[in-house]
N, C-alpha and C positions, 0 to 999 in steps of 0.2 A: 640129483634132481634139483633144479633151480627154482627159486621162489620168485614169481613175477608180480608180487603184490605192490612193490614200489614203482613199477612201470605204469600202473593204472591211474588214470586221472578220474577223480570222483565226479560222478554225474548226478544231477538232481532233476527229477522229472515231475511234471504236473500235466494233467489232462482235463479237458472239459468234454465229456461225452454227451452226445445227443443235444448239442447246442442248437437252439431254434433259429438258425440262420444258414443260408446257402454257403457252401464251402467256397464258391467262386468269389463271394463278397469278402471273405477273410483272407484269401490267399495273397491278395495285393499287399496287405499289411504284414503277412508272414515273410514275403520277399523283402520287405522294407527293413525288418529287424534282424534277419538271418546274418550271423557272424559279428554282430555288434555287442558291445558290453551291455549288461542287463540294465544298468542305470540309464545309459544313453538310449536304449530301446524304449524304456518307459517314458522318457521325455518326448521321444518322437511320437509314441502312440497317444500321449496326452494332448498333442497338438491337433489331432483329427477328431471331428465331431461324430464320426460314423459309429454305428453300433458294433460292427466287427472289430474295430479298434478297441472298444471297451472290453469286449469278451477276451481278446487276445492279451490285453493289459492285465486282466485278472489272473489269467493262467501264468503269465510271466511272474507276477507278484507272488503267486502261490509257490512256484518253483524256487524263487529267491528266499521265501520264508522257510521252505524246507531246508535249504542250505544253511540258513541262519540257525535253525533249531537243531539240526543234526550235528554239524561240525563247526558252528560259530564262524562261518565264512562271510565277510562283508560283501555287500552288493557290488562294490567297485572291482572285485576280483572275479566276478562271474561273467562268462561269455555265453551268448545264445548259440549253442552248438548245432541244434537241430530244431526246426519248426515244421511240423507236418499238419496239414489241414486236409482231412479225408472226408469224403461224403458219407453221411449217415443214412439211416432209413428214411424213406419218403412216406408221408401220409397222403392219401389220395382223397380228394373231395370232388363232388359233382356239382355242376352249376348249369343252369339252363342257358343254352346258346341260341343262336339264330335258327329260325325255321323249325323250332321244336326239337333241336338236337341237343343232347347233353354234352358238355365239355368237361374235361378233367383238369382240376387244379392240383398241382403237386406241391405240398408243403415240405420243403427240403430241410434237412438237418445236417449237422456236420460234427466231426470229432476233431478237436484241437489238441495237439500234443506238443509240448515244449520240453527240450532238454538243455540244461545249463551245465557248463563245465567251469572249473577253476583255472585261472591263469597262473 
């Protein structure tokens, strides 16, 4: 029986569950950093003023600090292997609409997941 432990690449994960932002607003930034080095991804995200970029930046920093704490891996050796932004639960609010009709306002949330791998 062979031992496959040396074939595995260590992965470092971080997630922000129930982020109070629509997943659609964060996915553009997820596509921007997918496959890039972690330090390069952070520089790209810092250039944008959007709230979605700030949230994704915090998750990437969290995964990088997990790599630093567990295995003392520098940020220059980490690659963004996977970024997933899934829709979370929606809160529904009611608002008065035209002609006495009530309209639904959906407050969307999202789950942001980042996986970093070493090179």
